[in-house]
N, C-alpha and C positions, 0 to 999 in steps of 0.2 A: 314250180320251177324256181330255182335259185339263179337269178340273173348275175352275170359276171360284172356287168357295168352299172346296173341301176336296179333298185328294188322295185318290182312291179306290183307287189301286193297279191292278195288272194283272188283266185278266179271266181267270178260270179256268173254262174250260168243263168242267163236270163234268156231265156230262149223267148205263072207267077215267077218265074226266074228272071233275074237281072242279067242283062247281057253285057256286063262291064268287061268280061274277059276278052271280048273281041275288039275292045277299043285299042287305040294306039298304045303299045306297051311303054311303061316307064323305063328310063335308063338312068343308072346311078353312076356318078363320076366324082372326081375331086372338086369339080365346079358346081355340083349340086348344092342346094341350100342346106342349112343345118337341119331344118325340119324334115327335109327329104332323107337326109342321111340318118337321122334318128329313127324315122319310120322304117327305113331299110334295116337298121341295126336291130331293132326289136323284132322285126320279121325274121332275121337270121337266127335270133335266139329261140323264138317259138318254132321255127322250122327245124332247127337241130333237135330240140326237145321232142317234137312230135315224130319226126321221120326216123330218128335214131333210137329212141327209147320206147315209144308207144308200141311199135310192132313186137318188140321183145315181151312187153307186158301183156299185150292183148292176143298175140298169136296171129295177127293180120297186118299186112302192109296197108298203108293209107292210100286211098284213091285221091290223088292230088287234085284232079279236076273237080271232084265233089267238095273237097275241103275249101278250095279257092272260091267255088261258086257260093258256098255258105257265107264266106267272108263278105263278098259283095252284096249278097242278099240281105245280110243282117245290117250292114252299114246303111243300105238304102231304107230298110224297114225302120231303122232308128231315126231317120230323117222324115219319113213319110208313113204316118200311122195307117194309111189305107193299103200300104204294100204288105203282102203276106209272104212269110218265109215258106219254103216248100214242104217242110215237115212240121206239124203242129207241136207246140211246146210240150204238151203232156206226153206225146209220143217220144220226144227227145228225152224227157225225164225217165220214162220207162226203159228206153234204150240204154241210158247211162247206168241204170241199175243192173241191167243184164251184163254189160261189159265189166262192171265192177266185180261181179261174181266170177266172170270168166278170168279176170286178172288174178283174183284170189286163188282160184283153182290152179292156175299155172304156177303161182308163187308157192303153193303147197307142194307141188311136185319137185320144187327146187330145194326144199328144206333138207338139211343133213340129218342123218340118224344120230342116235345118242353117241355111238362110237366116234363118228366124225366130229361131233361137237366137242367131245372130250379131247380129241387130238388138236383142237384149236388153242387149247390152253387159255381160254377166256378172251382170245383176241377177236375183237369185232371186225378188224380188217380181214382176217382170214375167213371169218364167217361170211362177210359180204362177198369176198372173192369167190368162195365156193358157190354161193347162191347165184351170182352173176354167171359163173362158168356153166352151171347147169341150165339156167334160163336160155343162154345163148345156143344150147344144143337142141332146144325144143323146136318143133317145126313151126314155120311162119307161112301162112297162106299168102300168095301173091295178090296184088291188086290189079285192076284193069290197067292196060297201057295208058300212058299220058297222051292226051290229044291236044290240050291247050284250048279246047273249045268250051263255050257255055254249056251248062248241064241243065236239062229239064228232067227231073227224076221220075215224073209220071206217077201212076197209081201203085206200082209194085217194084220199088227200088230194092236192090239187094241189101242184105244186112250190112255188108261192108260199105256200100254207098251211104247208108243211113249213118253208120258210125263215123265215116269220114266227114259227113255233113255236120254231125254233132261237134266234132273237134273244131271244124271251121267256125261254128257258132261260138264256141268257148273262147277261142283265141281272138276272134273279132270283137267280142265283148271286152276283152282285155285292151285291145287297141282303142276302143271307144272310151273306156275308163281312164286309160293313161292320158288320152287327149284332154279329157275333162280336168284331170289333175293339173295339166299344164295350161289350161284355159285356152285350148286351141283344138283344131281338128286335123289330125295327121292324115296325109294322103294314103288311102288304102292301096293305091297302085304301087307305091314304093314299099309298103309293108308286104304286099304279096310278092313283089320282086325279091325281097329278102328271104321270104319263105322258099320260093322256087330255087334260089341260089344255094340256100342251106341244104335243101333236099338233094340237089345235084351233088353237093359236096359229100353228103352221106353216102350216096350211091357210088361216087367216084372220088376217091381221095386225091386224085390228080387235078380235080377241077379247081381253077384259080378264081377266087373271089375278086370282084372288081375293085373292092376297097380293102386295104390291108387291116389287120387287127388293130394296129396302133392308131390308125385313123378313126376307127369305130370307138376305140377306148377313149380317145380325146373328145369325141362327140358326147359319149356317155358322161364323161367328167363335167363337161360344160352344162349338160342338162341336170346333173346332180346339183350343181351350184345354183342353177336357175330354180330348181325345185325348193332349195333352202330359202331363197328370197321370196318365192311365192307363198311358202308356208308361213313365213314371218309376217308377210302382208295380210294373209288370210286370218292369222291369229289376231292381229291388231284390229282388223275389220270386224271379226266376230265379237271381240270384246266390246267394241263401240256399238254394234248392233244389239248386243245383249243388254247393254245399259239403256239404250233407247226403247227396247221392247219392254223391259220392266217398268220404265216410266210410263209407257203407253197403256199398259194393262192395269196399272195401279188404280186408276179410276173406274175400271170395269169389274174388278173382283167382287166388291161388296162384302156382305157377310159370308163367313166361311163355315164349312163343315168341320167335324173333329179331325179329318185328315188334311185340312188346309185348302181343300178345293172350294170354289164358290157354291153357295147354297142354291143359286138359281143359274140357269143358262142365260147369259147376257147376249141378247140378239143384236147388239150394236157391234159385236166383234167383226172386224173387217175380214172379208174373203174376196177371192177373185173367181168370178163365175166361169165355169167350163161349159156346161150344158145350158147355163142361164146367163143373165146379165147382172146377177147379184153383185153388190159391193159390200154387203153385210148380210146378216141372217134375219133381218127384221121382217122379211116376207113370210117367215115361218113361225112367228110369234103367235101365241094364243091358240095353237093347234096341237092335237096329239102328234108327236113327232118322233121319228126314229132317225138318229144320227149315227153314221158309221165313220169312224176315224181310221183311215187306212194310209199306207204308203204303197206307192206303185212298184217298189222294189222288194216288198215283203212277201215271202212265200206263204206265210200263214194268212196274210190278207188275201192273197190270190186264191187260197183254198176257201176262205170264208165268204168272199164276195158273191159267187154264184148263189150261195144259200141266202144271202141277204137280198139278192135280186128276186129270188123266189118268194121270200117273205113280203117284199114290196108288191109283187104281182097279186098276192093273196089279200093283203090288207089295205093297200092304197084305194082300191075301189070301195072299201068300206069306211073310208074317212081318215086313214092314216096319211101323213106326209113323210116321205123318206128322202133323206139327203146324205150323200157321202161327202165328207170333208177329207181331202188329201193333204197330207202333212207338208210343211213348208219346204222340205228338202227335195221335193219332186219338181218336175217340169211339165209343161202342157203336153208335149208329144208322149212322154212316158205315161201320163195319166190317161190320155186317150187310148193308148195301146192297151193299158190295163183294163179299162172299161169295155173295150171291144172284146177282149179275150174272155171277160167275165159275163158277157151277154147283157150289159146294161140296156135298159129301154127307157121310155118316157116316164115310167113309174118312179124312177130314181133320179133325183136332181144331183148334179155334181158340181162341187166348188172346190177351190184350192186355198189352203191356209198360207197363202204367199206371205202375209204379214207375220205369220207364226203366232198370232194372238190366241187363236183357239188352243193350240198345243200348249202354250205357256200357262193358260188358265185351267185346262181340263185334262191334260195328259201328263204322265210321268216320263214320257220319252219312249214308251213301249207301245207297239201296235200289234194286232188290231184292238180297238176299243169300240164298244157299242154303247149308245146312250138312248134310253127311252125317256122322253120329255113330256111332262104334263102340260096342259094349257097354261097353267100359272107359272111355268118356267122351272119348277122343281124337277128333278130327274133322278134316274138310277143308272149307274154305270155297270156294264157287263165286261169284265176284263178277261174272262175265260170263255170265249164264245162257244167253243165246242162242247164244254161241259154245261153251259147255261142256255143253249139255244132253245131247248124245249120250254124252259121257264120263261124265256123271252117271248116266245110265241104265245104262251098262255097269258102273259101279262099285257101283251099288245091287245089281245082280244078283250081282256078286262078293261083296259084303258078306253077302248072304243065303246065299251058298254057304260062308261062313266066312272069307273073306279080308278082313282089315281094310283100310279105306281109309287112305292116308297122304298127309299134306299136307307137301310138301317146300318149305320156305321158305328162300331164300338169305339169309344174314345180311347186313346192310348193309355196303357196301364201306367200308374204313377211309379216313379223310381223308388226302389226299396233300399233300405239301409240295413245291413247286417249288424245288429247291435251287439252280437257276440264278439265281433272283431274290434280291436282298439282303433281309435281314430288315427288317421295318418298324421304324422308329425308335420307341423308347419315350419 
């Protein structure tokens, strides 16, 4: 969605009922705080986008109660890792795929034939107008009536309820992410109020919004200016932290491989224990060790993690130590949610690279990365887990039998000079 007042960024779908809907409803007015007005404003934007355009694209009206329930569920789950959303994340991902196909099929029905395209004379405006006019004639299935009550989906929710819940998860992730950008937590009640009012406006053009557009635009402008200041401060802080980090790891790097990475794993690297009380990696020195370097927001990591857990179950009883190091950009609630979803158990230790020392020394900024470490600290990195996992399992077994793993790195090729070309003039 392209916001009128502020760029909200890309949606990241990160995917038991919370009874927030029956709490005292929020009310928005000219006397509300700027944070409340801003939450309401972005709610109206998402509400308009979803209730006006999504039904045309999907062929279904949105179940407002389910969408709102998902928002409250996801906000609560983000604060409390023990709280579970009502539809599992993998089910939501599969559902998103089905509705993408459905939307593409509807869009294909709206495509003009070659004669119509020729009549447009290359005008994209005429082309879009034609497609929109056809889409608006396609049937749209109604949703259940709005009750305003909390929703418990149960074991067999309808496909429309699931879809509406998925949309609520998506836009609540946006609310959470926008709050993080502004270093605050916006009130979900005011966000939901904005969604409800926008939906009412879509259903009835005579509905009067409690705050006029110029008020919302002024709020958006103030937050745009606030974001500029925050970004400048964040950039300055990042530069200072980067300089401190490079100074901190300078004495930890030691000898380096041809690719510039340390020859050995330095177990003095600082970490923050999640499932342990570790303050560094020294407890794991001198042992056959499997290190997984993940991010809690990485989809590839989420796919790899259950397989790593299974490897730990197989090899830890045979003498392997398994540790997952989460990258510095994560937080404890996000890490715990990730490990819960991946089925982590006592075979896998969990720490957090809060100091960012591990990532600075042993990663190029991309995840996932897997490291198999010999007792003497030398190691092999596996950067393509899916392609290398069978080799990894074989080499874990060999390491436990006493054969050290070896990482063969080709030195960079020397620069070549074309002697047939004349030298550049100085």
